[in-house]
N, CA, C and O atoms as CSV, one atom per row, in Angstrom:
chain,resi,resn,atom,element,x,y,z
A,1,MET,N,N,0.829,-1.203,0.000
A,1,MET,CA,C,0.000,0.000,0.000
A,1,MET,C,C,0.865,1.256,0.000
A,1,MET,O,O,0.532,2.241,-0.659
A,2,TYR,N,N,1.975,1.224,0.737
A,2,TYR,CA,C,2.771,2.439,0.873
A,2,TYR,C,C,3.309,2.937,-0.451
A,2,TYR,O,O,3.475,4.144,-0.628
A,3,PHE,N,N,3.585,2.045,-1.382
A,3,PHE,CA,C,4.162,2.498,-2.647
A,3,PHE,C,C,3.197,3.382,-3.422
A,3,PHE,O,O,3.630,4.310,-4.106
A,4,ARG,N,N,1.920,3.119,-3.333
A,4,ARG,CA,C,0.932,3.982,-3.997
A,4,ARG,C,C,0.895,5.362,-3.327
A,4,ARG,O,O,0.805,6.386,-4.005
A,5,ARG,N,N,0.964,5.378,-2.002
A,5,ARG,CA,C,0.964,6.655,-1.283
A,5,ARG,C,C,2.213,7.461,-1.609
A,5,ARG,O,O,2.140,8.683,-1.742
A,6,LEU,N,N,3.365,6.795,-1.740
A,6,LEU,CA,C,4.598,7.503,-2.089
A,6,LEU,C,C,4.437,8.243,-3.409
A,6,LEU,O,O,4.793,9.416,-3.518
A,7,ARG,N,N,3.907,7.564,-4.395
A,7,ARG,CA,C,3.719,8.186,-5.703
A,7,ARG,C,C,2.713,9.328,-5.626
A,7,ARG,O,O,2.947,10.408,-6.167
A,8,ASP,N,N,1.597,9.083,-4.954
A,8,ASP,CA,C,0.562,10.120,-4.850
A,8,ASP,C,C,1.088,11.363,-4.139
A,8,ASP,O,O,0.821,12.483,-4.576
A,9,LEU,N,N,1.825,11.182,-3.061
A,9,LEU,CA,C,2.387,12.328,-2.336
A,9,LEU,C,C,3.366,13.095,-3.208
A,9,LEU,O,O,3.340,14.325,-3.253
A,10,ARG,N,N,4.228,12.362,-3.901
A,10,ARG,CA,C,5.206,13.019,-4.778
A,10,ARG,C,C,4.507,13.820,-5.865
A,10,ARG,O,O,4.860,14.972,-6.117
A,11,GLU,N,N,3.523,13.217,-6.506
A,11,GLU,CA,C,2.797,13.904,-7.573
A,11,GLU,C,C,1.999,15.086,-7.034
A,11,GLU,O,O,1.919,16.125,-7.690
A,12,ASP,N,N,1.409,14.942,-5.851
A,12,ASP,CA,C,0.658,16.045,-5.239
A,12,ASP,C,C,1.550,17.257,-4.959
A,12,ASP,O,O,1.076,18.393,-4.941
A,13,HIS,N,N,2.837,17.008,-4.743
A,13,HIS,CA,C,3.792,18.082,-4.479
A,13,HIS,C,C,4.576,18.487,-5.729
A,13,HIS,O,O,5.551,19.234,-5.647
A,14,ASP,N,N,4.143,17.989,-6.873
A,14,ASP,CA,C,4.766,18.318,-8.166
A,14,ASP,C,C,6.278,18.084,-8.160
A,14,ASP,O,O,7.053,18.914,-8.636
A,15,LEU,N,N,6.673,16.944,-7.616
A,15,LEU,CA,C,8.082,16.584,-7.564
A,15,LEU,C,C,8.356,15.398,-8.487
A,15,LEU,O,O,7.464,14.603,-8.782
A,16,LYS,N,N,9.585,15.299,-8.928
A,16,LYS,CA,C,10.014,14.184,-9.771
A,16,LYS,C,C,10.731,13.166,-8.911
A,16,LYS,O,O,11.248,13.488,-7.841
A,17,GLN,N,N,10.757,11.937,-9.387
A,17,GLN,CA,C,11.448,10.883,-8.658
A,17,GLN,C,C,12.904,11.261,-8.392
A,17,GLN,O,O,13.425,10.991,-7.310
A,18,ALA,N,N,13.551,11.871,-9.350
A,18,ALA,CA,C,14.956,12.256,-9.196
A,18,ALA,C,C,15.132,13.257,-8.062
A,18,ALA,O,O,16.137,13.216,-7.353
A,19,GLU,N,N,14.169,14.153,-7.885
A,19,GLU,CA,C,14.259,15.141,-6.810
A,19,GLU,C,C,14.128,14.475,-5.441
A,19,GLU,O,O,14.841,14.826,-4.500
A,20,ILE,N,N,13.219,13.520,-5.339
A,20,ILE,CA,C,13.043,12.805,-4.078
A,20,ILE,C,C,14.273,11.946,-3.792
A,20,ILE,O,O,14.750,11.890,-2.658
A,21,ALA,N,N,14.778,11.285,-4.819
A,21,ALA,CA,C,15.969,10.458,-4.649
A,21,ALA,C,C,17.148,11.301,-4.162
A,21,ALA,O,O,17.906,10.869,-3.294
A,22,GLU,N,N,17.301,12.486,-4.713
A,22,GLU,CA,C,18.380,13.383,-4.280
A,22,GLU,C,C,18.199,13.769,-2.810
A,22,GLU,O,O,19.164,13.801,-2.047
A,23,HIS,N,N,16.964,14.058,-2.423
A,23,HIS,CA,C,16.662,14.404,-1.031
A,23,HIS,C,C,17.048,13.255,-0.088
A,23,HIS,O,O,17.527,13.487,1.022
A,24,LEU,N,N,16.836,12.024,-0.543
A,24,LEU,CA,C,17.133,10.853,0.276
A,24,LEU,C,C,18.591,10.408,0.164
A,24,LEU,O,O,19.061,9.598,0.962
A,25,GLY,N,N,19.302,10.941,-0.829
A,25,GLY,CA,C,20.689,10.553,-1.039
A,25,GLY,C,C,20.850,9.195,-1.684
A,25,GLY,O,O,21.798,8.463,-1.399
A,26,ILE,N,N,19.894,8.860,-2.575
A,26,ILE,CA,C,19.926,7.575,-3.268
A,26,ILE,C,C,19.758,7.798,-4.766
A,26,ILE,O,O,19.462,8.909,-5.206
A,27,ALA,N,N,19.947,6.751,-5.535
A,27,ALA,CA,C,19.741,6.818,-6.978
A,27,ALA,C,C,18.244,6.850,-7.294
A,27,ALA,O,O,17.432,6.301,-6.550
A,28,GLN,N,N,17.895,7.489,-8.389
A,28,GLN,CA,C,16.499,7.565,-8.821
A,28,GLN,C,C,15.925,6.173,-9.043
A,28,GLN,O,O,14.750,5.937,-8.762
A,29,THR,N,N,16.736,5.251,-9.543
A,29,THR,CA,C,16.245,3.887,-9.796
A,29,THR,C,C,15.849,3.182,-8.494
A,29,THR,O,O,14.901,2.398,-8.474
A,30,VAL,N,N,16.569,3.459,-7.421
A,30,VAL,CA,C,16.219,2.871,-6.127
A,30,VAL,C,C,14.876,3.440,-5.661
A,30,VAL,O,O,14.000,2.701,-5.211
A,31,TYR,N,N,14.728,4.757,-5.773
A,31,TYR,CA,C,13.457,5.355,-5.359
A,31,TYR,C,C,12.305,4.820,-6.220
A,31,TYR,O,O,11.209,4.578,-5.715
A,32,SER,N,N,12.554,4.644,-7.483
A,32,SER,CA,C,11.534,4.098,-8.374
A,32,SER,C,C,11.070,2.721,-7.889
A,32,SER,O,O,9.883,2.400,-7.954
A,33,ARG,N,N,12.006,1.921,-7.407
A,33,ARG,CA,C,11.648,0.598,-6.872
A,33,ARG,C,C,10.772,0.723,-5.631
A,33,ARG,O,O,9.894,-0.112,-5.416
A,34,TYR,N,N,10.992,1.746,-4.815
A,34,TYR,CA,C,10.112,1.974,-3.659
A,34,TYR,C,C,8.687,2.227,-4.137
A,34,TYR,O,O,7.736,1.637,-3.624
A,35,GLU,N,N,8.547,3.113,-5.124
A,35,GLU,CA,C,7.212,3.487,-5.610
A,35,GLU,C,C,6.502,2.336,-6.305
A,35,GLU,O,O,5.273,2.273,-6.293
A,36,ARG,N,N,7.243,1.441,-6.900
A,36,ARG,CA,C,6.623,0.307,-7.596
A,36,ARG,C,C,6.439,-0.904,-6.694
A,36,ARG,O,O,5.880,-1.919,-7.111
A,37,GLY,N,N,6.915,-0.792,-5.451
A,37,GLY,CA,C,6.748,-1.890,-4.505
A,37,GLY,C,C,7.729,-3.026,-4.710
A,37,GLY,O,O,7.518,-4.121,-4.189
A,38,PHE,N,N,8.799,-2.793,-5.458
A,38,PHE,CA,C,9.798,-3.829,-5.712
A,38,PHE,C,C,10.877,-3.872,-4.638
A,38,PHE,O,O,11.639,-4.835,-4.563
A,39,GLN,N,N,10.946,-2.841,-3.812
A,39,GLN,CA,C,11.947,-2.771,-2.750
A,39,GLN,C,C,11.314,-2.132,-1.532
A,39,GLN,O,O,10.601,-1.135,-1.648
A,40,THR,N,N,11.567,-2.697,-0.373
A,40,THR,CA,C,11.042,-2.158,0.874
A,40,THR,C,C,11.777,-0.872,1.228
A,40,THR,O,O,13.000,-0.786,1.111
A,41,ILE,N,N,11.025,0.105,1.656
A,41,ILE,CA,C,11.624,1.393,2.008
A,41,ILE,C,C,12.227,1.307,3.415
A,41,ILE,O,O,11.555,0.868,4.348
A,42,PRO,N,N,13.485,1.723,3.572
A,42,PRO,CA,C,14.099,1.722,4.904
A,42,PRO,C,C,13.436,2.749,5.824
A,42,PRO,O,O,12.908,3.763,5.366
A,43,VAL,N,N,13.473,2.474,7.098
A,43,VAL,CA,C,12.836,3.345,8.088
A,43,VAL,C,C,13.355,4.773,7.992
A,43,VAL,O,O,12.576,5.722,8.073
A,44,GLU,N,N,14.670,4.936,7.819
A,44,GLU,CA,C,15.216,6.303,7.771
A,44,GLU,C,C,14.686,7.085,6.574
A,44,GLU,O,O,14.529,8.302,6.661
A,45,HIS,N,N,14.409,6.420,5.470
A,45,HIS,CA,C,13.834,7.100,4.302
A,45,HIS,C,C,12.358,7.404,4.546
A,45,HIS,O,O,11.860,8.456,4.145
A,46,LEU,N,N,11.675,6.494,5.193
A,46,LEU,CA,C,10.271,6.718,5.542
A,46,LEU,C,C,10.134,7.960,6.419
A,46,LEU,O,O,9.240,8.780,6.207
A,47,ILE,N,N,11.012,8.096,7.390
A,47,ILE,CA,C,10.973,9.253,8.285
A,47,ILE,C,C,11.276,10.541,7.525
A,47,ILE,O,O,10.588,11.545,7.711
A,48,LYS,N,N,12.295,10.520,6.673
A,48,LYS,CA,C,12.633,11.713,5.888
A,48,LYS,C,C,11.464,12.136,5.000
A,48,LYS,O,O,11.180,13.326,4.867
A,49,LEU,N,N,10.794,11.168,4.401
A,49,LEU,CA,C,9.665,11.499,3.526
A,49,LEU,C,C,8.483,12.036,4.326
A,49,LEU,O,O,7.791,12.947,3.871
A,50,SER,N,N,8.248,11.483,5.509
A,50,SER,CA,C,7.134,11.992,6.321
A,50,SER,C,C,7.397,13.434,6.738
A,50,SER,O,O,6.469,14.241,6.800
A,51,LEU,N,N,8.660,13.763,7.027
A,51,LEU,CA,C,8.999,15.146,7.367
A,51,LEU,C,C,8.895,16.062,6.151
A,51,LEU,O,O,8.417,17.191,6.257
A,52,LEU,N,N,9.341,15.575,5.004
A,52,LEU,CA,C,9.263,16.362,3.773
A,52,LEU,C,C,7.819,16.703,3.417
A,52,LEU,O,O,7.497,17.850,3.108
A,53,TYR,N,N,6.956,15.689,3.466
A,53,TYR,CA,C,5.559,15.881,3.064
A,53,TYR,C,C,4.665,16.368,4.205
A,53,TYR,O,O,3.503,16.713,3.992
A,54,LYS,N,N,5.229,16.392,5.432
A,54,LYS,CA,C,4.465,16.814,6.617
A,54,LYS,C,C,3.236,15.933,6.847
A,54,LYS,O,O,2.128,16.415,7.082
A,55,VAL,N,N,3.476,14.631,6.769
A,55,VAL,CA,C,2.437,13.633,7.041
A,55,VAL,C,C,3.013,12.618,8.023
A,55,VAL,O,O,4.224,12.571,8.241
A,56,SER,N,N,2.147,11.814,8.606
A,56,SER,CA,C,2.618,10.783,9.524
A,56,SER,C,C,3.181,9.593,8.750
A,56,SER,O,O,2.810,9.346,7.602
A,57,THR,N,N,4.081,8.866,9.404
A,57,THR,CA,C,4.591,7.640,8.776
A,57,THR,C,C,3.462,6.622,8.629
A,57,THR,O,O,3.441,5.853,7.668
A,58,ASP,N,N,2.525,6.613,9.578
A,58,ASP,CA,C,1.376,5.710,9.469
A,58,ASP,C,C,0.571,5.991,8.211
A,58,ASP,O,O,0.062,5.063,7.581
A,59,TYR,N,N,0.450,7.257,7.838
A,59,TYR,CA,C,-0.273,7.605,6.617
A,59,TYR,C,C,0.451,7.041,5.397
A,59,TYR,O,O,-0.177,6.439,4.526
A,60,ILE,N,N,1.754,7.230,5.330
A,60,ILE,CA,C,2.513,6.702,4.187
A,60,ILE,C,C,2.369,5.187,4.113
A,60,ILE,O,O,2.223,4.625,3.027
A,61,LEU,N,N,2.410,4.527,5.268
A,61,LEU,CA,C,2.334,3.068,5.298
A,61,LEU,C,C,0.921,2.534,5.063
A,61,LEU,O,O,0.734,1.327,4.911
A,62,GLY,N,N,-0.071,3.417,5.032
A,62,GLY,CA,C,-1.443,2.989,4.790
A,62,GLY,C,C,-2.150,2.488,6.023
A,62,GLY,O,O,-3.189,1.836,5.918
A,63,LEU,N,N,-1.603,2.782,7.206
A,63,LEU,CA,C,-2.232,2.342,8.445
A,63,LEU,C,C,-3.356,3.267,8.886
A,63,LEU,O,O,-4.177,2.908,9.730
A,64,THR,N,N,-3.383,4.463,8.304
A,64,THR,CA,C,-4.447,5.425,8.590
A,64,THR,C,C,-4.676,6.279,7.344
A,64,THR,O,O,-3.794,6.417,6.496
A,65,ASP,N,N,-5.853,6.836,7.254
A,65,ASP,CA,C,-6.150,7.774,6.180
A,65,ASP,C,C,-5.999,9.213,6.648
A,65,ASP,O,O,-6.225,10.148,5.880
A,66,ASN,N,N,-5.615,9.388,7.916
A,66,ASN,CA,C,-5.374,10.703,8.488
A,66,ASN,C,C,-3.921,11.089,8.206
A,66,ASN,O,O,-3.003,10.493,8.769
A,67,ALA,N,N,-3.714,12.058,7.362
A,67,ALA,CA,C,-2.366,12.440,6.953
A,67,ALA,C,C,-1.653,13.305,7.981
A,67,ALA,O,O,-0.441,13.498,7.885
A,68,GLU,N,N,-2.380,13.829,8.964
A,68,GLU,CA,C,-1.789,14.739,9.947
A,68,GLU,C,C,-0.737,14.032,10.791
A,68,GLU,O,O,-0.987,12.950,11.323
A,69,PRO,N,N,0.447,14.645,10.914
A,69,PRO,CA,C,1.457,14.052,11.813
A,69,PRO,C,C,1.048,14.221,13.262
A,69,PRO,O,O,0.296,15.136,13.600
A,70,ASN,N,N,1.539,13.346,14.115
A,70,ASN,CA,C,1.220,13.419,15.549
A,70,ASN,C,C,1.954,14.542,16.208
A,70,ASN,O,O,1.807,14.754,17.412
């Protein structure tokens, strides 16, 4: 579920995969695998993305539909 949320959040913020990958310090191809569900996202990247998008990690993971961070 999280891979769909990753893509939706990125697109909602008008960002490209390469921009997110740069923010995380990884290759664009690695980030692409996160969005397609081919690779599990590490916790440290999940946290960085939740801070970037100002949403909770639970929202990214699909555990809640409430995007507000705690």
